[in-house]
C-alpha positions in Angstrom: -70.0 -56.3 -1.1 -71.2 -53.6 -2.6 -71.7 -50.2 -0.9 -74.3 -47.7 -1.7 -72.7 -44.4 -3.2 -74.5 -40.9 -3.0 -76.8 -41.7 -5.9 -78.0 -45.1 -4.8 -78.9 -43.6 -1.6 -80.9 -40.9 -3.0 -82.9 -43.0 -5.4 -83.8 -45.5 -2.5 -84.7 -42.6 -0.5 -86.8 -40.7 -2.8 -88.6 -44.1 -4.0 -89.5 -44.4 -0.2 -91.0 -40.9 -0.2 -92.9 -41.3 -3.4 -94.3 -44.7 -2.0 -95.4 -43.5 1.2 -97.7 -40.8 -0.6 -99.0 -43.3 -3.0 -100.0 -45.6 0.2 -101.5 -42.3 2.0 -103.3 -41.5 -1.2 -104.6 -45.2 -1.8 -106.0 -45.4 1.9 -107.5 -42.0 1.6 -109.6 -43.1 -1.4 -107.7 -40.7 -3.8 -106.4 -43.8 -5.7 -108.5 -46.7 -7.0 -107.5 -50.3 -6.5 -106.5 -50.6 -10.2 -104.4 -47.2 -9.9 -102.7 -48.5 -6.9 -101.9 -52.0 -8.1 -99.0 -51.0 -10.6 -97.7 -48.6 -8.1 -97.6 -51.2 -4.9 -96.0 -54.0 -7.4 -93.4 -51.6 -8.3 -92.2 -51.9 -4.9 -92.5 -55.4 -4.3 -95.8 -55.7 -2.4 -98.5 -58.3 -3.3 -101.8 -58.7 -1.9 -101.8 -62.7 -1.0 -104.6 -65.0 0.3 -104.7 -63.9 3.8 -102.4 -60.7 4.1 -100.1 -58.3 1.9 -96.9 -60.0 0.9 -93.7 -57.8 0.8 -90.9 -59.1 -1.1 -87.4 -57.7 -0.3 -84.5 -57.5 -2.8 -81.3 -59.2 -1.9 -79.4 -58.6 -5.1 -77.4 -61.7 -6.3 -77.8 -63.3 -2.8 -75.3 -60.8 -1.0 -76.1 -59.8 2.6 -74.2 -57.9 5.4 -74.8 -58.9 9.1 -76.2 -55.3 9.4 -79.0 -55.8 6.7 -79.8 -59.4 8.1 -80.0 -57.9 11.5 -82.5 -55.3 10.2 -84.5 -57.7 8.6 -84.9 -59.7 11.8 -85.9 -56.4 13.6 -88.5 -55.5 10.9 -90.1 -59.3 10.8 -90.2 -58.9 14.8 -91.9 -55.4 14.4 -94.1 -55.4 11.6 -94.6 -59.2 10.9 -95.2 -62.4 12.9 -91.4 -62.5 13.8 -90.2 -64.5 10.8 -89.4 -64.2 6.9 -89.2 -66.6 4.1 -86.3 -66.9 1.8 -87.4 -67.7 -2.1 -85.6 -69.2 -4.8 -84.8 -65.9 -6.2 -82.6 -65.4 -3.0 -85.4 -62.6 -1.6 -86.6 -62.4 1.6 -90.3 -62.0 1.5 -92.6 -61.0 4.6 -95.9 -62.7 4.8 -98.0 -60.9 7.1 -97.1 -56.9 7.1 -99.8 -54.5 7.2 -100.5 -52.3 4.4 -100.2 -49.0 6.1 -96.8 -50.2 7.7 -95.2 -50.9 4.2 -93.9 -47.5 3.6 -92.1 -47.7 7.3 -90.6 -50.8 6.5 -89.3 -49.5 3.2 -87.7 -46.5 5.2 -86.0 -49.0 7.5 -84.7 -51.0 4.5 -83.2 -47.8 3.1 -81.1 -47.1 6.6 -79.3 -50.4 5.5 -78.7 -49.8 1.9 -82.1 -52.4 0.8 -85.2 -52.0 -0.9 -88.2 -53.7 -2.4 -87.6 -52.4 -6.0 -88.4 -54.5 -8.9 -89.1 -57.5 -7.0 -92.5 -57.8 -8.8 -94.1 -56.8 -11.8 -93.2 -57.0 -15.7 -89.9 -55.9 -15.3 -86.3 -57.1 -15.0 -86.2 -58.8 -11.5 -83.6 -59.4 -9.2 -80.4 -60.8 -10.7 -79.1 -64.1 -9.1 -76.2 -66.1 -9.1 -74.1 -68.7 -7.3 -74.1 -68.5 -3.6 -70.4 -69.4 -3.6 -69.6 -66.8 -5.7 -66.2 -65.3 -5.2 -64.9 -68.1 -2.9 -65.7 -71.3 -5.1 -62.6 -73.2 -6.0 -64.2 -74.0 -9.5 -64.7 -70.1 -10.2 -62.9 -68.8 -13.4 -64.5 -65.4 -13.3 -66.1 -63.7 -10.2 -69.0 -62.1 -11.8 -70.5 -60.2 -8.9 -69.2 -56.5 -10.5 -70.9 -57.5 -13.4 -74.0 -58.7 -11.5 -73.9 -55.2 -9.8 -73.5 -53.3 -13.0 -76.5 -55.1 -14.4 -78.5 -54.3 -11.5 -77.5 -50.6 -11.7 -78.5 -50.8 -15.6 -81.9 -52.6 -15.1 -83.1 -50.4 -12.0 -85.8 -48.1 -13.3 -84.8 -48.9 -17.0 -87.7 -46.9 -18.5 -87.9 -49.1 -21.6 -88.2 -52.3 -19.8 -90.5 -51.0 -16.8 -93.9 -52.5 -18.6 -92.5 -55.8 -20.5 -95.1 -58.7 -21.6 -94.0 -60.6 -18.4 -91.6 -60.5 -15.7 -87.9 -61.2 -16.8 -85.3 -63.1 -15.0 -81.3 -63.1 -15.5 -78.9 -65.3 -13.7 -75.2 -65.0 -13.9 -72.4 -67.6 -13.2 -68.5 -67.6 -13.6 -68.0 -71.3 -12.5 -67.4 -74.5 -14.0 -70.1 -76.1 -12.7 -73.1 -74.1 -13.0 -75.0 -73.8 -9.7 -77.4 -70.8 -10.8 -79.3 -72.5 -13.2 -78.4 -70.4 -15.8 -80.4 -72.7 -18.6 -83.8 -72.1 -16.7 -83.8 -68.1 -16.9 -84.9 -65.9 -19.5 -81.2 -64.8 -20.0 -78.4 -66.5 -18.7 -74.8 -65.4 -18.6 -72.0 -68.0 -18.4 -68.8 -66.3 -18.0 -65.4 -68.0 -18.9 -62.1 -67.2 -20.2 -61.5 -67.9 -24.1 -58.5 -69.2 -25.9 -56.8 -66.0 -25.6 -57.3 -66.0 -21.9 -59.9 -63.2 -22.0 -63.0 -63.0 -20.4 -65.9 -63.9 -22.8 -69.6 -64.8 -22.0 -71.7 -67.6 -23.4 -75.5 -66.3 -23.7 -78.2 -68.4 -23.1 -81.9 -67.4 -23.9 -85.4 -68.5 -23.6 -85.2 -70.6 -20.6 -87.9 -70.8 -17.9 -90.3 -73.1 -15.8 -93.7 -72.2 -14.9 -96.5 -73.6 -17.5 -94.4 -74.5 -20.3 -91.0 -75.4 -19.0 -88.1 -74.8 -21.5 -84.3 -74.9 -21.2 -82.8 -72.0 -22.7 -80.8 -72.2 -26.1 -77.4 -70.5 -26.6 -77.8 -67.4 -28.7 -74.2 -66.5 -28.6 -71.1 -68.8 -27.8 -68.6 -65.9 -27.5 -69.6 -62.4 -26.3 -67.0 -60.0 -25.1 -67.7 -58.8 -21.5 -67.6 -55.3 -22.6 -71.0 -55.8 -24.6 -73.1 -57.7 -21.6 -75.6 -54.7 -21.4 -75.8 -53.9 -25.0 -76.4 -57.5 -26.1 -78.8 -58.2 -23.3 -80.5 -54.9 -24.1 -81.0 -56.1 -28.1 -82.4 -59.6 -26.7 -85.0 -57.5 -24.3 -85.8 -54.8 -27.1 -86.5 -57.9 -29.4 -88.6 -59.5 -26.7 -90.4 -56.2 -25.9 -91.5 -55.7 -29.3 -92.8 -59.0 -30.2 -93.6 -60.7 -27.1 -97.3 -61.6 -26.7 -99.3 -59.2 -24.5 -102.6 -60.8 -25.3 -102.0 -64.1 -23.3 -100.1 -63.9 -19.9 -99.5 -67.8 -20.2 -97.7 -67.2 -23.5 -96.1 -63.9 -22.9 -92.5 -65.3 -21.5 -89.6 -64.9 -23.8 -89.3 -68.7 -24.0 -92.7 -68.9 -25.9 -91.5 -66.0 -28.5 -88.1 -67.9 -28.9 -89.7 -71.5 -29.6 -92.2 -69.7 -32.0 -89.6 -67.9 -34.1 -86.9 -70.6 -33.5 -83.5 -69.5 -32.3 -81.9 -68.9 -35.5 -84.6 -66.3 -36.5 -84.4 -64.7 -33.0 -80.7 -64.7 -33.0 -81.0 -62.8 -36.4 -83.4 -60.2 -35.2 -81.4 -59.8 -32.0 -78.0 -59.2 -33.8 -79.8 -56.9 -36.1 -80.9 -54.9 -33.0 -77.4 -55.1 -31.5 -76.0 -53.1 -34.4 -77.8 -50.2 -33.2 -76.6 -50.8 -29.7 -72.9 -52.1 -30.0 -70.2 -50.0 -28.9 -72.6 -47.4 -27.7 -73.0 -45.5 -24.3 -74.0 -48.9 -22.5 -70.7 -50.6 -23.6 -68.8 -51.4 -20.3 -65.3 -49.8 -20.0 -62.5 -51.1 -17.9 -62.7 -48.1 -15.9 -66.4 -48.7 -14.9 -65.6 -52.6 -14.2 -62.9 -51.5 -11.8 -64.8 -49.1 -10.0 -67.5 -51.5 -9.2 -65.1 -54.4 -8.6 -63.5 -52.5 -5.9 -66.6 -53.2 -3.6 -65.8 -56.9 -3.6 -62.1 -57.0 -3.0 -60.9 -60.1 -1.5 -61.5 -60.5 2.2 -58.5 -59.9 4.8 -57.8 -63.7 4.8 -55.0 -65.0 7.0 -51.9 -67.2 5.6 -53.4 -70.6 7.3 -52.5 -74.2 6.3 -55.6 -76.2 5.1 -55.6 -78.5 8.0 -56.0 -77.9 11.5 -55.4 -80.4 14.5 -58.2 -79.4 16.7 -60.6 -79.8 13.6 -59.3 -83.5 12.6 -59.7 -84.2 16.4 -63.5 -82.8 16.5 -64.2 -84.8 13.4 -62.7 -88.1 14.8 -64.5 -87.8 18.0 -67.8 -86.3 17.3 -70.3 -88.4 15.0 -72.8 -85.1 15.0 -70.1 -82.5 14.2 -68.5 -84.9 11.4 -72.0 -85.5 9.8 -72.4 -81.7 9.5 -69.2 -81.1 8.3 -69.9 -83.6 5.7 -73.2 -81.9 4.3 -72.9 -78.4 5.3 -69.3 -77.4 5.1 -67.8 -76.8 1.3 -64.6 -76.2 -0.1 -62.8 -72.7 -0.4 -60.5 -71.4 -2.6 -58.6 -69.9 0.3 -56.5 -72.5 2.1 -57.4 -72.7 5.8 -61.3 -71.4 5.1 -64.7 -73.1 4.6 -68.1 -71.9 3.4 -70.8 -73.0 5.7 -74.3 -73.7 4.9 -76.9 -72.9 7.5 -79.7 -75.3 7.0 -83.4 -73.6 7.0 -84.9 -76.8 6.5 -85.2 -78.6 10.3 -87.6 -81.3 10.3 -91.2 -79.8 11.2 -90.7 -76.6 9.7 -91.6 -74.5 6.4 -88.5 -74.9 4.0 -86.7 -71.3 3.7 -88.5 -69.8 6.9 -86.2 -68.2 9.4 -87.2 -66.4 12.6 -86.3 -63.1 13.9 -84.1 -64.7 16.6 -82.5 -67.0 13.9 -81.6 -63.8 11.8 -79.9 -62.1 14.6 -78.1 -65.2 15.6 -76.7 -65.6 11.8 -75.8 -61.8 11.8 -73.6 -62.5 15.1 -72.1 -65.5 13.7 -71.0 -63.4 10.4 -69.7 -61.0 12.5 -67.7 -63.4 14.5 -66.7 -65.9 11.8 -67.2 -64.6 8.5 -66.0 -60.9 7.9 -69.8 -59.7 8.7 -70.9 -61.1 5.3 -73.4 -63.9 4.4 -75.3 -65.2 1.5 -78.7 -66.4 0.7 -78.9 -69.4 -1.8 -81.8 -70.4 -4.3 -82.3 -73.3 -2.4 -83.5 -71.3 0.5 -80.3 -71.6 3.0 -78.0 -69.1 4.5 -74.2 -69.3 3.8 -71.4 -68.1 6.0 -68.8 -67.9 2.8 -65.4 -67.1 4.7 -65.0 -69.3 8.0 -61.6 -70.6 9.2 -61.2 -74.3 9.6 -60.6 -73.8 13.1 -63.5 -72.1 13.9 -66.2 -74.5 12.4 -66.7 -76.2 15.7 -67.6 -73.2 17.3 -69.9 -72.1 14.5 -71.5 -75.6 14.5 -72.2 -75.5 18.3 -74.1 -72.1 17.9 -75.7 -72.8 15.0 -77.0 -76.1 16.3 -78.3 -74.0 19.6 -80.3 -72.0 17.3 -81.6 -74.7 15.1 -79.4 -74.2 12.2 -77.5 -77.2 12.1 -79.5 -79.8 10.4 -76.7 -81.9 8.6 -79.3 -82.5 5.6 -77.7 -80.1 2.9 -78.3 -81.9 -0.5 -80.2 -84.6 1.1 -83.9 -85.6 0.6 -85.1 -83.2 3.2 -83.1 -80.0 2.1 -86.6 -79.5 0.2 -87.2 -76.4 -2.2 -90.7 -75.4 -1.5 -92.8 -72.0 -2.5 -95.3 -70.9 0.1 -98.2 -72.5 -1.6 -101.7 -72.3 -0.7 -101.0 -71.4 2.7 -100.2 -67.8 1.6 -100.3 -67.5 -2.0 -103.5 -66.6 -3.8 -102.3 -68.0 -7.1 -101.6 -71.4 -5.8 -103.8 -74.6 -6.6 -102.7 -76.7 -3.6 -100.6 -76.2 -0.2 -96.8 -76.9 -0.5 -95.7 -76.6 3.1 -97.7 -79.4 4.6 -96.4 -81.7 1.8 -92.7 -80.8 2.6 -93.2 -81.2 6.3 -94.9 -84.8 6.0 -91.9 -85.7 3.4 -89.5 -84.7 6.2 -91.4 -86.6 8.9 -91.6 -89.9 6.6 -87.6 -89.6 6.3 -86.6 -88.5 9.8 -84.0 -91.1 10.4 -80.5 -89.0 9.5 -78.6 -92.4 8.8 -81.2 -93.4 6.2 -81.1 -90.0 4.7 -77.2 -90.4 4.3 -77.4 -93.7 2.9 -80.0 -92.5 0.0 -77.3 -89.6 -0.7 -77.7 -86.8 -2.9 -81.3 -86.2 -3.8 -83.3 -83.0 -4.7 -87.0 -82.5 -4.0 -88.7 -79.5 -5.3 -92.4 -78.6 -4.4 -94.3 -76.0 -6.3 -98.2 -75.1 -5.3 -99.1 -74.0 -8.9 -97.5 -74.0 -12.5 -95.8 -70.5 -11.6 -93.1 -73.3 -10.6 -91.8 -71.1 -7.7 -90.2 -74.1 -6.2 -88.5 -75.1 -9.4 -90.0 -78.4 -9.4 -89.5 -78.9 -12.9 -85.7 -79.2 -12.0 -85.8 -81.3 -9.2 -84.7 -85.0 -9.2 -88.1 -85.5 -7.8 -90.8 -82.8 -8.7 -94.0 -82.1 -6.8 -96.9 -80.1 -8.4 -99.9 -79.3 -6.6 -102.9 -79.2 -8.9 -106.6 -78.6 -8.7 -109.2 -81.2 -9.3 -112.8 -80.0 -9.0 -111.6 -77.9 -6.0 -109.7 -80.7 -4.3 -106.1 -80.5 -3.8 -103.9 -83.1 -5.8 -100.1 -83.5 -6.6 -98.4 -84.5 -9.8 -95.1 -86.0 -9.5 -92.0 -85.7 -12.0 -88.8 -87.4 -11.8 -85.5 -87.0 -13.9 -84.9 -83.1 -13.5 -81.6 -81.4 -12.9 -80.0 -78.2 -12.6 -76.3 -77.5 -13.5 -74.4 -78.0 -16.8 -76.2 -81.1 -17.8 -79.7 -79.5 -16.6 -83.1 -81.5 -17.5 -86.6 -81.0 -17.4 -88.5 -83.8 -15.4 -90.9 -86.5 -17.0 -94.5 -86.6 -15.3 -94.4 -90.5 -14.1 -98.5 -90.7 -14.3 -101.7 -89.5 -12.6 -101.8 -87.2 -9.8 -102.1 -88.1 -6.0 -103.6 -86.8 -3.1 -101.7 -85.3 -0.3 -102.0 -88.0 2.0 -100.6 -90.3 -0.6 -97.5 -88.0 -1.1 -95.0 -89.4 1.6 -95.4 -93.2 0.5 -95.2 -92.2 -2.9 -91.8 -90.6 -2.4 -90.9 -93.8 -0.3 -91.8 -95.9 -3.3 -89.6 -93.9 -5.6 -86.8 -94.5 -3.0 -87.3 -98.0 -3.0 -86.7 -98.6 -6.6 -83.6 -96.5 -6.5 -82.0 -98.2 -3.6 -82.8 -101.7 -5.1 -81.6 -100.6 -8.7 -78.8 -98.2 -8.2 -75.0 -98.8 -8.8 -72.5 -98.1 -6.1 -71.7 -94.8 -7.4 -75.1 -93.8 -8.7 -77.1 -91.1 -7.4 -80.9 -90.7 -7.5 -80.5 -88.7 -10.8 -78.2 -91.1 -12.4 -80.5 -94.4 -11.8 -83.1 -92.3 -13.0 -81.4 -91.2 -16.4 -80.0 -94.8 -16.9 -83.4 -96.8 -16.2 -85.9 -94.1 -17.3 -89.1 -93.4 -15.8 -90.8 -97.0 -16.4 -89.8 -99.1 -13.2 -90.4 -96.1 -10.9 -94.0 -95.6 -12.3 -94.3 -99.3 -12.3 -93.9 -99.4 -8.6 -95.4 -96.5 -7.4 -98.8 -97.6 -9.1 -98.6 -101.1 -8.5 -101.4 -101.4 -6.2 -103.5 -99.2 -8.4 -102.8 -101.4 -11.5 -103.6 -104.8 -9.6 -106.8 -103.5 -8.1 -107.7 -102.1 -12.0 
């Protein structure tokens, strides 16, 4: 993974020094709250419902064991002994003390980490596929490009105060796992008819109050122009994006207002001033950064193992875990492993210090000292030998990290919600836990099959509820917490936005509502259909009829 050079380290160290003085001046009364607010936001510090929240950057989801071990140390020393992985692959601390945050950033800097641009109206953490570099369907490994874009966007003076936050995702696989269509800019890398690397550029996607899937602004962009073309897009947005209404300030609103053709014309006109300029990426620069992402020292192994086969045949628990948590690898004899952060009864995405230390140990012993975080809020060991999977399972199980539910109903994406976030209309975590308890039978979950349930506590959609097969949104009704349900959302190449099924429900009703949706699916599905396939074939009507049947009869 990328290793800091002297310039990277100097930038981060100097930022820590600046921030430490800013906090000192604020606590001494030399800075007002209004003066301090943009300074803390530039360093990832929010003031939430009960305490500050510090969001730590995990660029494109890549972590070393040393970094994760440090995160565990920090959570134990400065927080309540746990952290929360978000849908942007970052780690959030929910209970740090304001006066401790400079020390936290200083400790992060010792392992090449920071919290820069994890908040505020700037270019946020760039995300990608959690299986980047090892996925069998990968056409282009985009990590070097993601790193170049990280360096370009960090402290970019022109884009430090955009109309609203700005999110970029990159993907180089046949099947999109980075939700490129739901980002302000999505970059889809591929090889053109001449076998040259090119980019399909999406723009104007986003969830939140007005969920919109992006539009293709350019089908073919030479990779050398990734920065200049993105710069042209963001310049047009920076110039014309609304600043009078924060709810209409995202680029998706501008693209919708102008239309993709007019927006494209303006971007192309702006690009004429930037194309072939100083931000054009050279082969030398790409190669320099790509050297940080060299292939791991894989052994030449067969793609089968007698011990693994015997364990599968003799141990149902291990077999179930392999089915849900072990993924193909482009290198024979290796697999990727998802460590579930979704055990029943726990907040999705939460991980204790002890678990972080355990995962760091697993990465050191079995995965070349590296791991990844996913936007589904789980952790991944990317390079595990087939022959080591049983040992990994046993150790993961000991540490509460082997729930075999990846891709199943209880692998819930969930924001912190009203338990922590001051923006939330309703709590998210209790709903997730209630659904987990309702569906605590693993055999039943496996019978239901692949299904994605996403929960957000407000319209900001940090839980990606719009693109969940089932989406739950917390809403406020006269000071009470209620929940709106959508079905039919999906991420991937054929992404879609879910449809609201009807009036909202109380918290107590939610497990039963999910149960009724599943009942319709089980009754109506064909043998090969997933939940999303049945919804797309039948539409919302039969699901709505069953969920609201009692209310309709009573009426």
